[in-house]
C-alpha positions as CSV (number, residue, x, y, z in Angstrom):
1,X,86.0,112.3,77.6
2,X,88.9,111.8,79.9
3,X,89.4,108.2,79.0
4,X,89.3,108.9,75.1
5,X,92.1,111.8,75.8
6,X,94.3,109.2,77.7
7,X,94.0,106.7,75.2
8,X,94.9,109.3,72.3
9,X,98.1,110.4,74.3
10,X,99.1,107.0,75.1
11,X,99.0,106.1,71.4
12,X,100.9,109.1,70.7
13,X,103.8,108.6,73.0
14,X,104.0,104.8,72.1
15,X,104.3,105.9,68.4
16,X,107.0,108.2,69.6
17,X,108.9,105.7,71.4
18,X,108.9,103.2,68.5
19,X,110.2,106.1,66.4
20,X,107.4,106.1,64.0
21,X,107.9,109.9,63.1
22,X,110.9,109.4,60.5
23,X,110.8,112.8,59.1
24,X,111.0,114.3,62.5
25,X,113.9,112.1,63.7
26,X,116.0,113.1,60.6
27,X,115.6,116.9,61.3
28,X,116.7,116.6,65.0
29,X,120.3,116.7,66.5
30,X,121.2,114.0,69.1
31,X,120.7,116.5,71.9
32,X,117.1,117.3,70.7
33,X,116.4,113.8,70.7
34,X,117.6,113.4,74.2
35,X,115.3,116.2,75.3
36,X,112.3,114.8,73.5
37,X,112.9,111.6,75.3
38,X,112.9,113.4,78.5
39,X,109.7,115.1,77.8
40,X,108.1,111.7,76.9
41,X,109.2,110.2,80.1
42,X,107.7,113.1,82.0
43,X,104.4,112.8,80.1
44,X,104.3,109.1,80.5
45,X,104.7,109.5,84.4
46,X,101.9,112.0,84.5
47,X,99.7,109.9,82.4
48,X,100.4,106.8,84.4
49,X,99.6,108.8,87.6
50,X,96.5,110.1,86.0
51,X,95.2,106.7,85.0
52,X,95.9,105.5,88.6
53,X,93.7,108.3,90.0
54,X,90.9,107.4,87.3
55,X,91.2,103.9,88.4
56,X,90.7,104.7,92.0
57,X,87.8,107.0,91.3
58,X,86.2,104.3,89.2
59,X,86.3,101.9,92.4
60,X,84.4,104.2,94.6
61,X,80.7,104.2,95.2
62,X,78.2,106.5,93.2
63,X,77.7,108.5,96.5
64,X,81.4,109.1,97.0
65,X,81.8,110.3,93.3
66,X,78.9,112.6,93.6
67,X,80.4,114.2,96.8
68,X,83.7,114.6,95.2
69,X,81.9,116.2,92.1
70,X,80.2,118.7,94.6
71,X,83.6,119.7,96.0
72,X,85.0,120.3,92.5
73,X,81.8,122.1,91.3
74,X,81.5,124.5,94.5
75,X,85.4,125.1,94.5
76,X,86.2,125.2,90.9
77,X,89.1,122.8,91.3
78,X,89.5,119.1,90.6
79,X,89.9,116.5,93.3
80,X,92.6,113.9,92.9
81,X,92.2,110.9,95.0
82,X,95.5,108.9,95.9
83,X,96.3,105.9,98.1
84,X,99.1,106.5,100.4
85,X,100.2,103.4,102.5
86,X,102.6,105.6,104.5
87,X,100.0,108.0,105.7
88,X,100.1,108.6,109.3
89,X,96.3,109.2,109.7
90,X,93.5,107.4,107.7
91,X,93.0,110.4,105.3
92,X,93.9,113.9,104.5
93,X,92.9,116.5,102.0
94,X,95.0,119.5,100.9
95,X,93.0,122.3,99.5
96,X,94.0,123.8,96.3
97,X,95.9,127.0,96.7
98,X,98.9,128.9,95.5
99,X,100.9,126.7,93.0
100,X,98.7,123.5,93.7
101,X,95.6,123.8,91.2
102,X,93.9,120.7,92.7
103,X,92.7,119.2,95.8
104,X,94.9,116.3,96.9
105,X,92.9,113.7,98.9
106,X,95.2,111.0,100.3
107,X,93.9,108.2,102.0
108,X,95.4,104.8,103.8
109,X,94.2,101.6,102.7
110,X,92.1,100.0,105.4
111,X,90.8,96.5,106.3
112,X,88.1,95.9,105.8
113,X,87.4,98.3,102.8
114,X,85.7,100.3,101.5
115,X,87.3,103.8,102.3
116,X,84.2,105.6,100.8
117,X,82.9,107.1,104.0
118,X,86.4,108.4,104.9
119,X,86.6,110.2,101.5
120,X,83.2,111.5,101.8
121,X,83.9,113.0,105.1
122,X,87.1,114.5,103.9
123,X,85.3,116.1,100.9
124,X,82.6,117.3,103.1
125,X,84.9,119.0,105.6
126,X,86.5,120.7,102.7
127,X,83.2,121.9,101.4
128,X,82.7,123.8,104.6
129,X,85.3,126.3,103.5
130,X,83.7,126.9,100.1
131,X,80.1,127.3,101.7
132,X,81.4,130.7,102.9
133,X,81.6,133.8,100.9
134,X,85.0,134.2,99.2
135,X,86.0,137.1,101.5
136,X,85.2,134.9,104.6
137,X,87.4,132.0,103.6
138,X,90.3,131.4,106.0
139,X,92.5,128.5,106.9
140,X,94.1,127.6,110.3
141,X,97.9,127.8,110.8
142,X,100.2,127.9,113.4
143,X,101.3,131.3,114.9
144,X,104.9,132.7,115.7
145,X,104.0,133.0,119.3
146,X,103.1,129.3,119.6
147,X,106.4,128.2,118.2
148,X,108.2,130.4,120.8
149,X,105.9,129.0,123.6
150,X,106.6,125.4,122.6
151,X,110.3,126.0,122.2
152,X,110.5,127.1,125.9
153,X,108.3,124.0,126.8
154,X,110.6,121.6,124.9
155,X,113.9,123.0,125.9
156,X,113.0,123.4,129.5
157,X,115.5,121.6,131.9
158,X,113.1,118.8,132.4
159,X,111.5,119.1,128.8
160,X,111.4,116.4,126.1
161,X,114.6,117.6,124.6
162,X,116.8,116.9,127.5
163,X,114.6,113.9,128.7
164,X,115.4,112.0,125.4
165,X,118.6,113.6,124.4
166,X,117.2,115.2,121.2
167,X,119.4,117.4,118.8
168,X,118.1,120.8,117.8
169,X,116.9,119.6,114.6
170,X,115.0,116.8,116.1
171,X,113.5,119.0,118.5
172,X,112.5,121.6,116.1
173,X,110.8,119.2,113.9
174,X,109.1,117.7,116.9
175,X,107.9,121.0,117.8
176,X,106.4,121.8,114.4
177,X,104.7,118.3,114.3
178,X,103.1,118.7,117.5
179,X,102.0,122.2,117.0
180,X,100.6,121.6,113.5
181,X,99.0,118.4,114.7
182,X,97.3,120.1,117.7
183,X,95.7,122.9,115.6
184,X,94.6,120.6,112.8
185,X,93.0,118.2,115.4
186,X,91.2,121.0,116.9
187,X,89.6,122.0,113.9
188,X,89.0,118.7,112.2
189,X,87.2,117.5,115.4
190,X,85.2,120.6,116.2
191,X,84.2,121.4,112.6
192,X,84.3,117.6,111.7
193,X,81.4,116.8,114.1
194,X,79.4,119.2,112.2
195,X,80.0,117.2,109.1
196,X,79.1,114.1,111.0
197,X,75.8,115.5,112.1
198,X,74.6,115.8,108.6
199,X,76.5,113.4,106.4
200,X,74.5,110.3,106.9
201,X,71.2,112.4,106.9
202,X,71.9,113.8,103.5
203,X,73.6,110.3,102.3
204,X,71.7,107.7,104.3
205,X,73.4,105.0,102.1
206,X,76.6,105.9,103.9
207,X,75.1,104.9,107.3
208,X,76.3,101.2,107.0
209,X,80.0,102.5,106.6
210,X,79.8,105.2,109.4
211,X,80.2,102.7,112.5
212,X,83.5,101.3,111.2
213,X,84.9,104.6,110.4
214,X,84.0,105.9,113.9
215,X,85.5,102.8,115.7
216,X,88.8,103.0,113.8
217,X,88.9,106.7,114.9
218,X,88.1,105.9,118.5
219,X,90.7,103.1,118.8
220,X,93.5,105.3,117.3
221,X,92.6,108.0,119.7
222,X,92.8,105.8,122.6
223,X,96.3,104.6,121.8
224,X,97.4,108.2,122.6
225,X,96.2,107.7,126.3
226,X,99.3,105.3,126.9
227,X,101.8,106.1,129.6
228,X,104.5,105.9,126.7
229,X,102.8,108.7,124.9
230,X,102.1,110.8,128.0
231,X,105.8,110.5,128.7
232,X,106.8,111.7,125.3
233,X,104.3,114.7,125.0
234,X,104.5,117.9,126.9
235,X,101.4,118.2,129.1
236,X,100.5,121.6,127.2
237,X,99.9,119.3,124.1
238,X,98.8,116.1,125.7
239,X,95.9,117.4,127.7
240,X,94.2,119.6,125.1
241,X,94.5,116.8,122.6
242,X,92.7,114.4,124.8
243,X,90.1,116.8,126.0
244,X,89.2,117.1,122.4
245,X,89.2,113.3,121.9
246,X,86.9,113.1,125.0
247,X,84.5,115.4,123.4
248,X,84.6,113.2,120.2
249,X,84.1,110.0,122.4
250,X,81.2,111.6,124.3
251,X,79.5,112.6,120.9
252,X,79.7,109.2,119.4
253,X,78.9,107.6,122.7
254,X,75.6,109.3,122.2
255,X,75.0,108.6,118.7
256,X,76.1,104.9,119.0
257,X,74.2,104.5,122.2
258,X,77.6,103.0,123.9
259,X,78.5,104.8,127.1
260,X,81.5,102.5,127.5
261,X,83.1,104.5,124.9
262,X,83.9,107.3,127.4
263,X,85.3,105.2,130.1
264,X,89.0,105.5,129.3
265,X,88.8,109.4,129.4
266,X,86.7,109.2,132.3
267,X,89.2,107.3,134.2
268,X,92.0,110.0,133.3
269,X,89.7,112.7,134.4
270,X,89.1,114.2,131.0
271,X,85.2,113.9,131.0
272,X,84.4,117.3,132.5
273,X,86.4,119.2,129.8
274,X,84.8,116.9,127.2
275,X,81.3,117.8,128.3
276,X,82.1,121.6,128.2
277,X,83.4,121.4,124.8
278,X,80.1,119.7,123.7
279,X,78.3,122.3,125.4
280,X,80.1,125.0,123.3
281,X,79.3,122.7,120.3
282,X,75.6,122.6,120.9
283,X,75.5,126.4,121.7
284,X,77.3,127.8,118.7
285,X,75.1,127.7,115.3
286,X,75.7,124.8,113.1
287,X,76.2,126.5,109.8
288,X,79.6,126.7,108.0
289,X,79.6,130.6,108.7
290,X,80.2,129.8,112.3
291,X,83.1,127.2,112.0
292,X,85.7,129.6,112.9
293,X,83.9,130.8,115.9
294,X,83.2,127.2,117.0
295,X,87.0,126.4,116.8
296,X,87.9,129.6,118.6
297,X,85.5,129.0,121.5
298,X,87.0,125.5,121.9
299,X,90.6,126.8,121.9
300,X,89.9,129.5,124.4
301,X,88.6,127.0,126.6
302,X,91.6,124.8,126.1
303,X,94.0,127.7,126.5
304,X,95.6,127.5,123.1
305,X,93.7,130.2,121.1
306,X,97.1,132.1,120.6
307,X,98.8,128.8,119.2
308,X,97.1,129.6,115.6
309,X,96.0,132.3,113.4
310,X,93.4,132.5,110.6
311,X,94.9,132.9,107.2
312,X,93.0,134.1,104.1
313,X,92.4,131.5,101.5
314,X,93.8,132.6,98.2
315,X,92.7,131.0,95.0
316,X,95.1,129.5,92.5
317,X,96.0,132.3,90.0
């Protein structure tokens, strides 16, 4: 059905471009013609974007399309899958809300492909929100108190701003990136491990892709342990980030039966904190109704609970 609509619209605008509507053209002023061509360009751009999305979706595995459909049915909104070579992470999904009437899932092309596991994981993480009752749906957001705390840290005499000679605009931008990055990391790892627990059980055909996905994540996390990164980040951000990464490494060292995964974090002294986070993970019930409790318990242990608030999820009106 979608493809037939696209074909019809393309035929329509091509006819329009070729001026095959003589009676219409005779009745229009030059200004109206210009306006119509502007509308034509807008429609063309949207249609090309839509056909690009369809083309990507058609390349995905049946299981991936099935999980995308589950999210669409459960949430009531379509999912748009887009390739983004400039993405700073492997994939990210923006949940439909406000004036954005679709879930936007962007992924970074990887070698070797496919990206199916990453897309399935992101959609499954988003599904956790819609598995809760409507009045119990919240999203994590940075708190004003956190911005004030981080300002004091960054603008301290020995802080990042003075150390690297950053202007106010640069420092403020860094503050927002660090804050949003940390609280997103907290939620996506704590609740994301719940997704990892069940994804390949529910969809065993994804098992062959799981190891590659996890190994890429582990490698990226390790890059953040470098002395260069440590020097650039305030301790209040660096340590919670890598305590979370240690919990992730410990979890997968058990799943993949590879204890050496934890060695870099062990050498930096993060293993005890990682073990504590996993103990909390095992203690809190695993259903979606307890996702916020899990994130909060991790945050309390890490000393960052006041860095975020839970904002009520509002549907698109």
